[in-house]
C-alpha positions in Angstrom: 81.5 83.2 60.5 84.6 84.2 62.4 86.4 87.3 61.4 89.6 89.0 62.3 90.5 89.8 65.9 89.4 93.2 67.1 91.1 95.7 69.5 89.4 93.8 72.3 91.4 90.7 71.7 88.2 88.8 70.8 87.1 87.3 67.6 84.2 88.8 65.6 81.5 86.8 63.9 78.0 85.4 64.5 78.1 82.4 66.8 74.8 81.2 65.4 75.8 81.2 61.8 73.1 83.8 61.1 73.6 87.4 60.0 72.9 90.4 62.2 69.5 91.3 63.3 69.2 94.1 60.7 66.5 96.7 61.0 64.0 94.4 62.6 66.3 93.5 65.4 68.1 96.8 65.8 69.0 98.6 68.9 67.2 101.1 71.2 66.8 104.8 70.6 65.9 107.7 72.8 63.0 109.9 71.8 64.3 113.3 70.6 61.1 115.1 70.0 61.5 114.7 66.3 60.8 111.7 64.1 62.9 109.5 66.3 66.5 108.4 66.5 68.1 105.7 64.4 69.7 102.9 66.3 73.4 102.3 66.4 74.3 99.1 64.4 75.7 97.6 67.5 72.7 98.3 69.6 73.7 101.7 70.8 71.6 104.8 71.1 73.1 106.3 68.0 71.6 109.6 67.0 69.3 109.9 70.0 71.3 112.7 71.5 73.1 112.9 74.8 70.2 114.4 76.7 67.6 111.8 75.9 70.0 109.0 76.4 71.1 110.4 79.8 67.4 110.6 80.8 67.0 107.0 79.8 70.0 105.8 81.7 68.8 107.7 84.8 65.4 105.9 84.4 67.2 102.5 84.2 69.2 103.3 87.3 66.1 104.3 89.2 64.5 101.0 88.1 67.5 99.0 89.3 67.5 100.9 92.6 64.1 99.5 93.3 65.5 96.0 93.2 68.9 96.8 94.8 67.4 98.6 97.8 64.7 96.0 98.5 66.4 93.3 100.6 68.8 95.6 102.5 66.1 98.1 103.5 63.6 95.5 104.5 66.0 93.4 106.6 66.6 96.3 109.1 62.9 96.6 109.8 62.2 92.9 110.5 62.0 93.4 114.4 59.4 96.1 113.9 57.4 94.1 111.3 57.4 91.0 113.5 56.4 93.0 116.5 53.4 94.4 114.7 52.3 91.4 112.6 53.7 88.4 114.5 54.9 85.4 112.6 58.5 85.2 113.9 58.8 81.5 112.8 58.1 82.3 109.1 59.5 85.8 108.7 62.5 84.4 106.7 60.1 83.9 103.9 59.9 87.7 103.4 63.3 87.2 101.7 63.1 83.6 100.5 59.7 84.1 98.8 60.9 87.3 97.1 64.1 85.5 95.9 62.1 82.6 94.7 59.8 84.7 92.6 62.7 86.7 91.1 64.8 83.7 90.3 62.2 81.5 88.6 60.8 84.3 86.5 64.1 85.6 85.1 64.2 83.2 82.1 60.5 83.8 81.4 60.9 87.6 81.2 64.1 87.2 79.2 62.3 85.2 76.5 59.3 87.6 76.5 61.6 90.6 76.1 63.2 88.9 73.0 59.7 88.3 71.6 57.8 91.5 72.4 60.5 93.9 73.1 62.1 95.3 76.3 59.8 98.2 76.9 56.5 96.4 77.5 58.2 93.8 79.7 60.0 96.5 81.8 57.0 98.7 82.2 54.9 95.7 83.2 57.6 94.6 85.7 57.8 98.1 87.3 54.0 98.3 87.5 53.8 94.9 89.1 56.6 95.7 91.6 54.8 98.9 92.6 51.5 97.0 93.0 53.3 94.5 95.3 54.9 97.4 97.3 51.5 99.0 97.8 49.9 95.7 98.9 52.9 95.0 101.3 52.2 98.4 102.9 48.6 97.3 103.4 49.4 93.8 104.8 47.3 92.8 107.8 49.3 89.7 108.9 52.6 88.0 108.1 51.0 85.5 105.7 49.6 88.4 103.7 52.9 90.2 103.7 54.7 87.1 102.4 52.2 86.7 99.7 52.5 90.3 98.6 56.3 90.0 98.7 55.9 87.2 96.1 54.0 89.7 93.9 56.9 92.2 94.3 59.3 89.4 93.3 57.3 88.6 90.2 57.9 92.2 89.1 61.5 92.2 90.4 62.4 89.4 88.0 61.4 91.6 85.0 63.3 94.6 86.4 66.6 92.7 87.1 66.9 91.0 83.8 65.4 93.5 81.4 67.4 96.5 82.8 70.7 94.6 82.3 69.6 93.6 78.7 68.7 97.3 77.9 72.1 98.3 79.1 73.6 96.2 76.3 71.0 97.5 73.8 71.6 101.1 74.6 75.4 101.2 74.4 77.7 99.8 71.7 80.5 97.4 72.9 83.1 100.2 73.3 80.9 102.2 75.7 79.1 99.4 77.4 81.4 99.3 80.5 80.1 102.8 81.4 76.5 101.8 81.8 77.5 98.5 83.6 79.7 100.5 86.0 76.7 102.8 86.7 74.5 99.8 87.4 77.2 98.4 89.8 77.3 101.8 91.5 73.6 101.6 92.2 74.1 98.3 94.0 77.0 99.7 95.9 75.1 102.8 97.0 72.1 100.6 97.9 74.2 98.3 100.1 75.4 101.3 102.1 72.3 103.4 102.1 69.7 100.6 102.4 70.3 99.5 106.0 70.7 103.1 107.2 67.4 104.2 105.5 65.6 101.1 106.7 66.8 101.7 110.2 65.8 105.3 110.1 62.3 104.5 109.0 62.0 101.7 111.5 63.1 104.0 114.3 61.1 107.1 113.4 58.2 106.0 111.2 55.9 103.1 110.6 57.6 100.1 108.8 55.0 100.3 106.1 56.8 103.4 104.7 59.6 101.0 103.7 57.4 99.8 100.9 55.6 103.1 100.2 58.8 104.9 99.3 59.0 102.6 96.3 56.0 104.3 94.8 57.4 107.7 93.9 60.8 106.2 92.8 59.1 103.6 90.7 56.5 106.0 89.4 59.2 108.4 88.2 61.1 105.6 86.5 57.9 104.4 84.9 57.2 107.8 83.5 60.7 108.4 82.2 60.9 105.1 80.5 57.5 105.5 78.9 58.5 108.9 77.5 62.1 108.3 76.5 62.5 104.6 75.6 61.7 103.9 71.9 62.2 100.5 70.3 62.3 99.8 66.6 59.1 98.3 65.1 59.6 94.5 64.7 58.0 92.3 62.1 55.1 90.3 63.5 56.3 87.4 61.4 59.3 86.9 63.8 57.1 86.2 66.8 56.3 82.6 67.5 53.8 81.2 69.9 54.5 81.9 73.6 55.8 78.8 75.4 53.4 79.0 78.3 53.8 75.3 79.2 57.6 75.8 79.4 57.2 79.0 81.5 54.9 77.2 83.9 57.3 74.2 84.1 60.3 76.5 84.8 58.3 78.3 87.5 57.2 75.0 89.1 60.5 73.3 88.9 62.5 76.3 90.2 59.9 76.9 92.9 60.2 73.4 94.3 64.0 73.4 94.1 64.4 76.7 95.9 61.7 75.8 98.5 63.7 72.6 99.2 67.0 74.6 99.5 65.5 77.3 101.7 63.7 74.9 104.1 66.2 72.1 104.1 68.2 72.0 107.3 65.9 74.6 108.9 62.3 73.3 108.9 63.4 69.7 108.5 66.7 67.7 108.2 68.3 67.4 104.8 67.8 63.6 104.6 64.2 63.7 105.8 61.2 62.7 103.7 60.1 66.3 102.9 63.6 67.3 101.7 64.1 64.2 99.6 60.5 64.4 98.3 60.9 68.0 97.2 64.3 67.4 95.6 63.0 64.3 93.8 59.9 66.2 92.6 62.0 69.1 91.3 64.3 66.6 89.4 61.2 65.0 87.8 59.8 68.4 86.8 63.2 69.3 85.3 63.0 66.3 83.1 59.5 67.3 82.1 60.7 70.9 81.3 63.5 69.5 79.1 60.9 67.4 77.1 58.6 70.4 76.8 61.4 72.8 75.7 62.7 70.3 73.0 59.3 70.3 71.3 58.4 74.0 71.7 58.7 76.3 68.7 60.0 79.2 70.8 61.2 77.6 74.1 61.6 79.7 77.2 64.9 78.0 77.9 66.3 77.2 74.4 68.9 74.5 74.1 71.4 76.9 72.4 72.0 78.6 75.8 73.9 75.5 76.8 75.1 74.3 73.4 77.2 77.4 72.8 80.5 77.2 74.7 80.7 80.9 75.6 77.2 81.2 77.1 77.5 77.8 78.9 80.8 78.8 80.4 79.5 82.2 81.6 76.4 80.5 83.1 78.6 78.1 85.1 81.1 80.7 86.1 78.5 83.2 87.3 76.7 80.3 89.1 79.9 79.8 91.0 80.0 83.5 91.7 76.5 83.4 93.2 77.6 80.5 95.4 80.8 82.1 96.7 79.1 85.5 97.3 77.1 83.9 100.2 80.3 84.0 102.3 80.9 87.8 102.3 77.3 88.8 102.1 75.8 86.5 104.8 78.6 85.4 107.1 80.9 88.4 107.3 78.4 90.5 109.2 77.8 87.6 111.5 81.6 87.2 112.0 82.0 90.9 112.6 79.3 91.0 115.3 79.8 87.6 117.0 83.6 87.3 116.8 84.8 90.9 116.6 82.1 92.3 118.9 81.1 95.1 116.5 77.6 96.6 116.4 75.2 96.0 113.5 76.1 99.3 111.7 79.9 98.7 112.0 79.5 95.1 110.9 77.6 96.3 107.9 80.3 98.7 107.0 82.9 95.8 107.1 80.9 94.0 104.4 80.0 97.1 102.4 83.7 97.7 101.7 83.4 95.1 99.0 80.5 97.0 97.3 82.6 100.2 97.3 85.5 98.7 95.4 83.4 96.6 93.0 82.1 99.3 90.7 85.5 101.1 90.6 87.1 97.8 89.5 84.3 97.1 87.0 84.7 100.5 85.4 88.5 99.9 85.1 88.1 96.4 83.7 87.5 97.7 80.2 91.1 98.7 80.0 92.1 95.2 80.9 89.8 93.1 78.6 90.6 95.3 75.6 94.2 94.3 76.0 94.0 90.6 77.0 90.4 89.6 76.1 87.2 88.9 78.1 88.2 85.4 79.2 91.6 86.2 80.4 90.4 89.3 82.3 87.8 87.3 84.1 90.3 84.5 84.8 92.7 87.0 86.3 89.9 88.5 88.5 88.7 85.1 89.8 92.2 83.9 90.5 92.8 87.0 92.7 89.4 86.4 94.4 90.4 82.8 95.2 93.7 84.0 96.9 91.8 86.7 98.8 89.1 84.3 100.0 91.8 81.9 101.2 93.6 84.8 102.9 90.5 85.4 105.1 91.0 82.0 106.7 94.5 83.0 107.7 93.4 86.0 109.7 94.5 85.9 113.4 91.9 85.2 116.1 90.7 87.6 117.1 91.3 89.8 114.1 91.4 93.6 114.2 88.4 95.1 112.3 90.5 96.7 109.6 91.8 93.3 108.6 88.5 91.7 107.3 87.6 95.2 106.0 90.7 95.2 103.8 89.9 91.7 102.7 86.4 92.7 101.6 87.8 95.8 99.8 90.3 93.6 97.8 87.6 91.0 97.1 85.3 93.6 95.6 88.1 94.8 93.3 88.8 91.2 92.2 85.1 90.3 91.6 84.5 93.5 89.6 87.3 92.5 87.3 85.7 89.0 87.0 82.0 89.7 86.5 81.8 92.7 84.2 84.0 91.2 81.3 81.8 88.1 81.3 78.5 90.0 81.2 79.7 92.4 78.5 81.4 89.7 76.6 78.5 87.2 76.5 76.0 90.0 75.6 78.2 90.9 72.6 78.1 87.3 71.2 74.4 87.5 70.5 72.1 89.7 68.5 69.1 91.7 69.8 66.7 88.9 69.4 68.7 86.6 71.7 70.1 89.1 74.2 67.3 89.0 76.6 67.3 85.2 76.9 71.1 85.2 77.2 71.2 87.9 79.9 68.4 86.2 81.8 70.1 82.8 81.7 73.3 84.1 83.3 71.4 86.0 86.0 69.3 82.9 86.6 72.4 80.8 87.1 73.9 83.3 89.5 70.7 83.4 91.6 70.5 79.6 91.7 74.1 79.5 92.7 73.4 81.9 95.6 70.5 79.8 96.7 72.7 76.7 96.6 75.4 78.5 98.5 73.0 79.7 101.2 71.8 76.1 101.8 75.3 74.5 101.5 77.2 77.0 103.6 74.5 77.2 106.2 74.8 73.4 106.6 78.6 73.7 106.9 78.3 76.4 109.6 75.7 74.5 111.6 77.7 71.2 111.4 81.0 73.0 112.5 79.5 74.8 115.5 77.5 71.7 116.5 80.6 69.6 116.5 82.6 72.0 118.6 79.7 72.3 121.1 79.6 68.5 121.4 83.3 68.3 122.0 83.7 71.4 124.2 86.3 71.1 127.0 84.2 73.1 129.4 80.6 73.5 130.6 78.2 76.4 130.5 77.8 76.5 126.7 74.4 76.4 124.9 72.9 72.9 124.4 71.8 73.6 120.9 72.4 75.9 117.9 69.5 78.1 118.5 71.1 79.2 121.8 74.4 80.3 120.2 73.3 83.7 118.9 71.5 84.5 122.2 74.6 83.6 124.1 76.8 85.8 122.0 74.4 88.7 122.3 74.9 88.5 126.1 78.5 87.0 126.5 78.8 88.5 130.0 76.3 85.8 131.2 78.8 83.1 130.2 82.1 82.2 131.9 84.9 84.1 130.1 86.6 80.9 128.8 83.2 79.7 127.5 82.5 82.9 125.7 85.9 82.9 124.1 85.4 79.3 123.0 82.0 80.1 121.4 83.5 83.1 119.5 86.3 80.9 118.3 83.8 78.3 117.2 82.0 80.8 115.0 85.3 82.0 113.6 86.2 78.4 112.7 82.8 77.9 111.0 83.3 81.1 109.0 86.8 79.9 108.0 85.3 76.7 106.7 82.7 78.7 104.7 85.5 80.8 103.1 87.4 77.6 102.2 84.2 76.5 100.4 84.0 79.9 98.7 87.7 79.5 97.6 86.8 76.1 96.1 83.9 77.8 94.2 86.3 80.4 92.9 88.7 77.7 91.7 85.8 75.9 90.0 84.9 79.1 88.2 88.5 79.5 87.1 88.6 75.9 85.7 85.3 76.5 83.8 86.9 79.6 82.2 90.1 77.8 81.3 88.5 74.5 80.1 85.1 75.4 78.7 85.2 79.1 77.6 86.8 79.8 74.3 90.0 81.8 74.4 88.4 84.5 72.3 84.7 85.2 72.6 82.9 85.1 69.2 81.8 88.7 69.0 79.2 89.5 66.4 80.3 91.5 63.4 77.7 94.1 64.3 79.3 94.6 67.7 82.7 95.5 66.4 84.5 98.5 67.8 85.6 100.4 64.7 
């Protein structure tokens, strides 16, 4: 049923044709020390009291910090880890393996949280992440460390999806931007503090402490959540059988696909037998998963995720976001060091300007989407992002450091206006029993988009630089791509004209990548305009009275 338009500019009603969740599917409350707090009809904390809810939000931010700090803090200690354990040829799997485990488990944990509740899934995820951290600290060689990073990732998938879902459960629609902005600030602070903290530990302590510091943080979050998070009792009759076959199929299919994307163009050529074989096998498994899910009583990846226009549009739009994010996150630091000649810390600060403006813009976005609606706010944000991404390609060569820094600052502001309205909006179109699956689906699509972007843009960069090396008008340049980074680390060993040509080649490659990111932003805009409904079908129980 579709009701009257609310102050948000969105339509209210149940997109599924069902009523609200009612008492069995209600929201989350915070323990007050009395009989318990009643849930807000829209999923908020209601009568739980400001103190208990503040403690719960703090615990959620601590849990999110475990995931947000992970990659940035580990990356700075890679030289020390490789020096101690060896395995330089495979160290990239410290990150690829973790990403793989997080991505393919997101939909599984989302469905489990809708079936059994958020609390057991989140506590299990934190415990598994901490176990993986402890095992990583005890690793005796690179193979063991990679295996234990997979264990961390299996826990990280539960953390990343369930925390975002709880953020929607805890706050009603009117207050939801507050918690989402706080979560964004965790990522922003982690992007700045992570490399510095990792570098400090790598320089003054053993690299194993990078994993051990997770234990007190995660232990505190675990204790606070166990004490303060109270979910309503749900009727056992609403629980169907667990779709273990679908979960295994999703894991296997996603694993093969991401393995092909990570290794393609690195370990073997894209058109080689291994790449084509892995991609073909993942496509065959995808067909098997579809068949399994159609027959499952409670599928891990239900068809309604793609049949509902709002959710499908947000999935595709955030998939495009994941793809375009590879440009600033991966290639701007390389550009800052190789082209501008900045040090690692300064290069990281250029990129981190984006993470500083993002949460500020996200917090402000509520004032925009309440006036013009979720879709129009997101469309405005991604339109600005497309212009800003294109502006990067127009920077002079060589640019001054403040110029790409300003671009990153503006890009963060535009993307904050794009992402938050979509997440808040899509979570508000479903009830409690579907919110975990919906949140996991959008995060899953964003992660897959990022993996696709890393593979695609990496291939574009390699092809651009290889072509310029092959057609260079001078001698003295590296004979292959592996020699480019070494040459740029010691440019004084090259003739001046050759060093300048090599820097310009990297600059051109990054420009091509930002053109691709611009195309991804335009694709996201078209999805919003052509697929997403003008007014998101907000559930009646989510109304802002």
